[in-house]
C-alpha positions in Angstrom: -4.6 12.4 -5.1 -3.6 10.6 -1.8 -2.2 7.1 -2.1 -2.7 4.5 0.6 -0.5 1.5 1.4 -3.4 -0.8 0.6 -3.6 0.7 -3.0 0.1 0.1 -3.5 -0.3 -3.5 -2.2 -3.3 -4.3 -4.4 -1.6 -2.9 -7.5 1.4 -5.2 -6.6 -0.9 -8.1 -6.3 -2.5 -7.4 -9.7 1.0 -7.5 -11.2 1.8 -10.7 -9.3 4.7 -9.1 -7.4 6.2 -10.8 -4.2 5.1 -9.7 -0.8 8.7 -8.7 -0.1 8.9 -6.4 -3.1 5.6 -4.8 -2.3 6.4 -4.3 1.4 9.8 -2.7 0.5 8.1 -0.4 -2.0 5.5 0.6 0.6 8.2 1.3 3.2 10.3 3.4 0.8 7.2 5.4 -0.4 6.1 6.0 3.2 9.5 7.3 4.2 9.6 9.5 1.1 6.1 10.9 1.8 4.6 9.5 -1.4 2.2 7.3 0.4 0.0 8.4 3.3 0.3 6.8 6.7 -3.0 5.3 7.9 -4.7 7.9 10.2 -5.1 5.8 13.4 -5.6 7.5 16.8 -5.5 6.4 20.4 -8.7 6.6 22.3 -9.9 8.6 24.3 -7.4 11.4 23.8 -7.1 11.2 20.0 -3.3 11.0 20.0 -1.9 9.8 16.6 -0.5 6.3 16.6 2.4 5.5 14.4 1.4 2.5 12.2 4.0 0.2 10.7 2.9 -1.8 7.7 4.3 -5.3 8.0 4.2 -8.7 6.5 1.0 -9.6 8.4 -0.8 -6.7 6.8 0.3 -7.9 3.3 -0.7 -11.5 4.1 -4.2 -10.3 5.1 -4.5 -8.0 2.1 -3.3 -10.7 -0.3 -5.8 -13.2 1.2 -8.6 -10.6 0.8 -7.4 -9.9 -2.8 -7.5 -13.6 -3.7 -11.0 -13.9 -2.2 -12.2 -11.2 -4.6 -12.0 -8.1 -2.4 -11.3 -4.9 -4.3 -9.5 -1.6 -3.4 -10.4 1.3 -5.6 -7.4 2.3 -7.7 -8.3 5.2 -10.0 -6.9 4.9 -13.5 -4.9 8.2 -13.1 -3.0 6.5 -10.1 -1.8 3.5 -12.1 1.4 5.1 -13.4 2.5 6.5 -10.0 1.7 3.1 -8.3 3.8 1.3 -11.0 6.6 3.8 -10.3 6.4 3.2 -6.6 6.5 -0.5 -7.2 9.6 -0.1 -9.4 7.8 -1.1 -12.6 9.0 1.4 -15.1 8.5 1.0 -18.8 11.6 0.0 -20.8 
């Protein structure tokens, strides 16, 4: 199942993690290929655009989260998201 940066962020918000920890986790997971880069393209040619997830993305997503917005996180993804965020059971 494909994991998006927003799913990682929302799981981090649910666990009350800091934006810095969430952003670092997203960057590591993107670099490792564990999280999919958002599929943005340039118009009109359809050339792929490299998207960098930054603090402004997290600030917007956190505000939406706090206002009650929801990103679907299937139950079978929870363990992998926790691992990406560095939350491993002791």
